[in-house]
C-alpha positions as CSV (number, residue, x, y, z in Angstrom):
1,R,19.6,58.2,47.3
2,P,16.6,56.1,46.6
3,G,17.0,52.5,47.7
4,A,20.1,53.2,49.8
5,G,18.5,52.0,53.0
6,K,15.4,52.1,55.1
7,L,14.4,55.3,56.8
8,V,14.3,54.7,60.6
9,G,13.1,57.4,63.0
10,G,14.1,60.2,60.6
11,L,17.6,58.9,60.2
12,Q,18.9,56.9,57.3
13,G,19.5,53.3,58.4
14,Q,21.7,50.8,56.6
15,Y,23.4,53.5,54.5
16,R,26.6,52.6,52.9
17,P,29.1,55.2,51.6
18,G,29.3,53.3,48.3
19,G,26.5,55.6,47.3
20,I,28.9,58.5,47.3
21,S,30.4,58.5,43.8
22,T,33.6,60.4,44.4
23,G,35.7,62.0,47.1
24,L,34.9,60.0,50.2
25,A,37.9,60.7,52.4
26,Q,36.9,59.0,55.7
27,W,34.0,57.0,57.0
28,L,33.6,56.6,60.8
29,R,30.7,54.7,62.3
30,A,29.8,55.1,66.0
31,D,29.0,51.4,66.2
32,Q,32.5,50.3,65.3
33,P,34.7,51.1,68.3
34,A,34.3,49.1,71.5
35,V,32.1,50.6,74.2
36,G,34.1,52.9,76.5
37,A,37.1,55.1,75.8
38,V,38.0,55.4,72.1
39,A,41.7,55.2,71.4
40,T,41.3,54.3,67.7
41,W,38.3,54.9,65.5
42,T,38.8,52.8,62.3
43,D,38.2,54.5,59.0
44,L,35.9,52.2,56.9
45,S,36.4,54.2,53.6
46,G,39.4,52.1,52.6
47,N,41.7,55.1,52.9
48,A,43.2,54.0,56.2
49,R,42.6,57.5,57.8
50,N,42.0,56.2,61.3
51,A,41.2,58.7,64.1
52,T,43.4,58.0,67.1
53,Q,44.1,59.5,70.6
54,A,46.9,58.0,72.7
55,T,46.2,60.2,75.8
56,V,43.5,58.4,77.8
57,A,42.3,61.6,79.4
58,N,41.6,63.1,76.0
59,Q,39.7,60.1,74.5
60,P,36.0,60.4,73.8
61,L,33.6,57.7,74.9
62,R,31.4,55.4,72.9
63,V,28.0,55.2,74.6
64,N,25.3,52.8,73.5
65,G,21.6,53.6,72.9
66,V,21.7,57.4,72.8
67,V,20.2,58.4,69.4
68,N,17.2,56.2,68.4
69,G,18.8,53.3,70.3
70,Q,22.0,53.7,68.4
71,P,25.5,54.3,69.8
72,V,27.3,57.7,69.7
73,I,30.8,58.9,70.3
74,R,30.6,61.4,73.1
75,F,33.2,64.2,73.3
76,D,33.3,66.2,76.6
77,G,33.5,69.6,74.9
78,G,36.8,70.3,76.7
79,D,39.9,68.2,75.9
80,D,38.5,65.2,74.0
81,F,39.7,64.9,70.4
82,L,41.0,62.4,67.9
């Protein structure tokens, strides 16, 4: 969407889901949970569809500076899920 944000390193920066006219069910941003194990990843869409994991061993990790200096949520490919 033109004017939605600046293009940074091939990824859309400063994008806001308000540009999606209908049907946005959930919006999860990797920069929102605290660094470390992710027990709750808050839904920013306004629909309160938070992603949660109570079992510590199954929680993914938030890691800073992975993609173009931005954080990611890292799942281990085995038992991590929300």
